[in-house]
C-alpha positions in Angstrom: 72.7 118.6 73.6 76.4 118.4 74.4 78.2 121.8 74.6 81.9 122.4 74.9 84.6 125.1 74.6 87.6 124.6 72.3 90.4 126.3 70.5 90.9 126.0 66.7 93.8 127.6 64.8 94.7 129.7 67.8 91.1 131.0 68.2 88.9 130.3 71.2 85.3 129.4 70.6 82.5 127.1 71.7 79.9 124.9 70.1 77.7 121.8 70.1 78.8 118.2 69.6 77.4 116.7 66.3 78.4 113.3 64.9 82.2 113.2 64.8 82.9 116.8 65.4 81.6 120.2 66.6 79.4 122.9 65.3 81.1 126.3 65.9 78.3 128.2 67.7 80.7 130.8 68.9 81.1 131.9 65.2 77.5 131.3 64.2 76.1 133.3 67.1 78.9 135.9 67.2 77.7 139.2 68.7 75.1 137.5 70.9 77.0 135.0 73.0 80.7 135.4 73.1 81.3 132.5 75.5 79.4 129.5 76.4 78.9 131.0 79.9 77.2 134.0 78.3 74.7 131.6 76.7 74.1 129.9 80.0 73.6 133.2 81.8 71.0 134.1 79.1 69.3 130.8 79.5 69.6 130.3 75.7 69.3 126.6 75.3 66.5 127.1 72.7 68.7 129.5 70.6 71.7 127.0 70.8 69.4 124.0 69.8 68.0 126.0 66.8 71.5 127.1 65.7 72.8 123.6 65.8 69.7 121.8 64.3 70.6 120.0 61.1 74.1 121.5 61.0 77.1 119.4 60.0 80.3 119.6 62.0 82.5 122.7 61.2 85.5 120.9 62.7 86.4 117.4 63.4 88.0 116.4 66.7 91.4 116.2 65.2 91.1 119.9 64.3 90.4 121.3 67.7 91.8 121.4 71.2 89.5 121.0 74.2 89.2 123.7 76.8 87.5 123.3 80.1 83.7 123.2 79.3 83.5 126.5 81.2 87.0 128.1 81.0 85.8 130.7 83.4 83.6 129.2 86.0 82.3 131.5 88.7 83.3 129.0 91.4 84.0 125.3 91.6 82.4 123.8 94.7 83.2 120.2 95.7 81.4 118.0 98.1 83.5 115.5 100.0 82.6 112.1 101.5 79.3 111.9 99.6 79.1 108.2 98.5 78.1 105.6 101.1 80.7 103.2 99.7 83.5 105.8 99.8 82.7 106.8 103.4 82.8 103.1 104.4 86.1 102.4 102.6 87.7 105.4 104.4 86.4 104.2 107.8 84.3 107.3 108.5 80.7 107.7 109.9 78.0 108.9 107.6 78.1 112.8 107.6 75.2 114.8 108.9 75.6 117.6 106.5 77.4 118.1 103.2 81.2 118.6 103.5 82.2 121.4 101.2 85.4 122.9 99.8 86.5 125.0 96.8 88.8 124.2 93.9 90.6 126.9 91.9 90.0 126.9 88.1 93.7 126.9 87.7 93.9 123.5 89.3 91.9 121.9 86.4 92.9 120.9 83.0 90.5 120.0 80.1 89.8 116.6 78.4 93.0 115.6 76.8 95.2 117.9 79.0 98.0 116.5 81.0 97.4 116.0 84.8 100.7 117.0 86.6 101.9 115.0 89.5 103.7 117.6 91.7 107.4 117.0 92.4 106.8 117.4 96.1 104.6 114.3 96.4 104.0 110.8 94.9 100.6 110.4 96.6 98.6 111.5 93.6 95.1 110.1 93.7 92.0 110.1 91.4 88.4 110.8 92.2 85.8 110.5 89.4 82.8 112.7 90.0 79.6 113.9 88.5 79.5 117.7 88.3 76.5 120.1 88.0 76.6 123.4 86.0 74.2 126.0 87.4 72.1 127.8 84.8 69.7 129.8 87.0 71.1 131.5 90.1 69.4 131.9 93.4 69.4 132.1 97.1 67.7 129.8 99.6 66.7 127.5 96.7 64.1 125.0 97.8 65.0 121.4 97.4 61.9 120.8 95.4 62.9 123.6 92.9 66.6 122.8 92.8 66.9 120.8 89.5 65.2 123.7 87.7 68.4 125.7 88.5 70.6 123.2 86.7 71.8 124.0 83.2 73.7 120.7 82.6 76.1 118.1 83.8 79.7 117.3 83.1 82.6 115.1 84.6 85.2 116.2 87.0 88.3 114.3 88.2 89.0 115.7 91.6 92.7 114.8 91.6 94.2 114.9 95.1 97.6 115.1 96.6 96.8 113.0 99.6 99.8 113.5 102.0 99.3 117.3 101.6 95.5 116.9 102.0 95.9 114.8 105.2 99.0 116.4 106.8 98.5 120.1 105.7 95.1 121.0 104.7 92.2 119.9 102.5 92.4 123.1 100.4 96.1 122.6 99.7 95.8 118.9 98.8 93.0 119.7 96.4 94.5 122.8 94.7 97.9 121.9 93.3 98.2 123.4 89.8 96.8 121.1 87.0 96.0 118.2 89.3 92.3 117.8 88.4 90.4 117.8 85.2 86.9 118.6 83.8 85.1 117.8 80.6 85.0 116.8 77.8 81.7 118.8 77.5 78.6 119.5 79.4 75.2 117.8 78.7 72.1 119.9 79.0 69.6 118.8 81.7 66.9 117.9 79.3 69.1 114.8 78.3 69.4 113.7 82.0 66.0 113.9 83.6 67.2 112.1 86.7 70.9 112.5 87.7 70.4 109.9 90.4 70.2 107.2 87.7 73.6 107.5 86.1 76.7 105.1 86.3 80.2 106.3 87.0 83.3 104.3 86.2 87.0 105.3 86.6 89.7 103.4 84.7 93.4 103.7 85.4 95.5 102.4 82.5 92.3 100.6 81.2 91.7 98.8 84.6 88.4 99.7 86.3 89.1 101.1 89.8 85.8 102.8 90.5 82.3 101.7 89.6 79.0 103.0 91.1 75.6 104.3 90.5 74.9 107.9 91.4 72.1 106.6 93.6 74.7 105.9 96.2 75.0 109.6 96.9 74.4 110.5 100.5 73.3 114.0 99.8 71.6 114.1 96.3 71.9 117.0 93.9 68.8 118.9 95.0 69.9 118.7 98.6 73.4 120.0 97.6 72.0 122.9 95.7 69.7 123.9 98.4 72.5 123.6 101.0 75.0 125.8 99.1 72.4 128.4 98.3 71.5 128.7 102.0 74.8 130.4 102.6 75.8 132.0 99.3 73.9 133.0 96.2 74.5 130.5 93.4 75.0 132.1 90.0 74.9 130.9 86.4 78.4 129.4 85.7 78.9 127.9 89.1 80.1 124.3 89.0 79.4 121.7 91.8 81.3 118.4 91.9 79.1 115.9 93.9 81.7 113.6 95.4 83.4 110.3 94.5 82.4 106.8 95.0 84.6 103.9 96.5 87.7 102.7 94.9 90.1 105.6 95.4 93.8 105.0 95.6 94.5 105.9 99.2 92.0 103.4 100.6 93.7 100.4 98.9 96.4 98.2 100.3 99.0 99.0 99.1 97.8 102.5 98.0 97.3 103.0 94.2 98.7 106.3 93.1 98.6 107.9 89.6 102.2 108.2 88.2 103.8 109.7 85.1 102.9 107.7 82.1 99.5 106.7 83.3 96.2 107.4 81.6 93.1 108.1 83.8 89.6 107.9 82.4 86.3 108.8 84.1 83.1 107.7 82.2 79.6 108.6 83.2 76.6 107.2 81.4 74.7 109.9 79.2 77.8 112.2 79.4 80.9 110.6 78.0 84.5 109.9 78.9 87.0 112.4 80.4 90.5 111.2 79.6 93.9 112.5 80.8 97.5 111.4 80.7 99.7 112.0 83.8 103.0 113.7 83.6 105.6 114.7 86.1 106.1 118.3 87.1 109.1 119.8 85.4 112.0 120.4 87.7 
């Protein structure tokens, strides 16, 4: 099942993808689950599937605006240097433990939203990533049990302002407003039994710039979940971006930066395509 959050005629709601549109589960399940995150916290996959079963689309794509799949994630964890190919292209050694940082929700836009190149930098890079949405929280989660804590999967473009990342700090370079994106929806874990068998491709203006299987991850998803839960309790609604493969712009000669007028797409098999245009920050 594919689930998303959206706006329609000035109203925020959420629903399930069917055919060429969306079933408005926010309206159909009003009073039970106000937000998609409420349904995730209630472990309500069965209720959602039953409500969407056999239903036709309430709205076509042209009638809605996409929101972030989870407009109010508890936290957005990001793992850096987690594909073997990406570590090699950057000239680093394989890490001994996951490298972790946080993104602010305000730094992300949804599918179809505009990524904003900040006016203080031209070094605006892309990073296509598989992201995990936690459904069942926990502390000290065993690796063997970790996938049971996943509600679903989505796509994240960890847009990075590289000169600020390298010369100032990782947190600054990763958290300029509206420089990353997430969406278009999340796919429940029953549709992706093995997240290590997906394929990720990033395209800049239709030209493929990243292509990798998720089996190139250094630290797989169960390891990441176990690691994060060792120092903080994970909760339903946490999002974890798992790292980007080789092909990023800063590692090319000359560097390949996103610029106003570009269109960037990240596609992951079994999930879909996250697409965003790039604009300049207003003066």
